C-alpha positions in Angstrom: 0.0 0.0 0.0 1.2 3.5 -0.9 0.6 6.4 1.5 0.3 9.9 0.0 -1.7 13.1 0.1 -4.6 13.6 -2.3 -6.2 17.1 -2.3 -4.9 17.7 1.2 -6.1 14.4 2.7 -4.0 11.4 3.7 -4.8 8.4 1.4 -3.6 4.8 1.4 -4.0 3.1 -1.9 -3.1 -0.1 -3.7 -3.1 1.7 -7.1 0.2 1.8 -8.9 -0.2 4.8 -11.2 -1.7 8.3 -10.8 -4.4 7.6 -13.4 -5.4 4.4 -11.6 -5.7 6.3 -8.3 -7.7 9.2 -9.8 -10.1 6.7 -11.5 -10.6 4.8 -8.3 -11.4 8.1 -6.5 -13.8 9.3 -9.2 -11.7 12.3 -10.1 -11.4 11.8 -13.9 -14.8 13.1 -14.9 -15.0 16.2 -17.1 -12.1 18.7 -17.3 -9.4 18.5 -14.7 -5.8 19.4 -14.0 -3.3 17.5 -11.9 -0.4 18.8 -9.9 2.1 16.4 -8.4 4.6 17.7 -5.8 4.1 21.3 -7.0 4.4 20.6 -10.7 1.6 20.5 -13.3 1.5 17.0 -15.0 -0.1 16.6 -18.5 -3.0 14.1 -18.6 -1.0 12.1 -21.3 1.6 11.2 -18.6 -0.8 10.2 -15.8 -1.0 6.5 -16.8 2.8 6.3 -16.8 3.4 8.2 -13.6 4.0 5.7 -10.7 2.8 6.4 -7.2 5.3 6.5 -4.3 5.0 7.1 -0.5 4.8 10.7 0.5 3.9 12.2 -2.9 1.4 15.1 -2.9 -1.3 15.2 -5.6 -3.8 18.0 -6.2 -6.6 17.6 -8.6 -8.6 20.7 -9.8 -11.9 20.1 -11.5 -13.1 22.8 -14.0 -16.7 23.9 -13.2 -18.7 25.8 -15.8 -21.2 28.5 -14.9 -22.3 31.9 -15.6 
């Protein structure tokens, strides 16, 4: 199990990649951006980005409105 921070909350997961974690958490719907340890990561790299203990992931969902 990997222990990390996801949107400011401690999470323990058996996922092996960032995309797998975000899918498990229901965070891949609509438009979203992902920051890992302070750096923006393109969606095209999420499936190849492995999780490790202590990493910090922030996911921002775009919300439309007017």
